[in-house]
N, C-alpha and C positions, 0 to 999 in steps of 0.2 A: 504494500500500500504506500502510495506517495505521501510524503509529509507535506502538509500545507504550511507555507511560509506567509504569515499575515503581512509582513512588511512588503512582500511582492505585490500586494493589492493596493497599496497606497500610491496614488499618482502624484499628488502635491498637496501642500498645506493651503488652506483657504485664508486669505488675508483681506478681510473686509471689516467694516466698523463693527458689525454684529459679532463676528468671530473674535475680534480684539476685546470686546466687552466680555465675552464668554471666558476668555483666557484669564481674566481677573478672578473668575470663579473656579479656576483650575480645570477648565474644559478646553479641549483643543478640537479643531475641525479639519478634516482632510477630504480631498477629492478622491473618490474610489470609482471603479468601473460600475456601470449601471446595474449589471447583473450580480454584483457582490451582495452576499447576505450572510446571516449568522448560522445557516444550516450546516451541519457536518455532513461530509460526503462519505 
């Protein structure tokens, strides 16, 4: 079984006013592929 590398799914960080405000709450935002989800394969 192939091991899933989560960092391979991160395309780039999102840098907007909203995401900057969220970073103050220790939350970060990333762009990921449209089909990415939390289901295990």
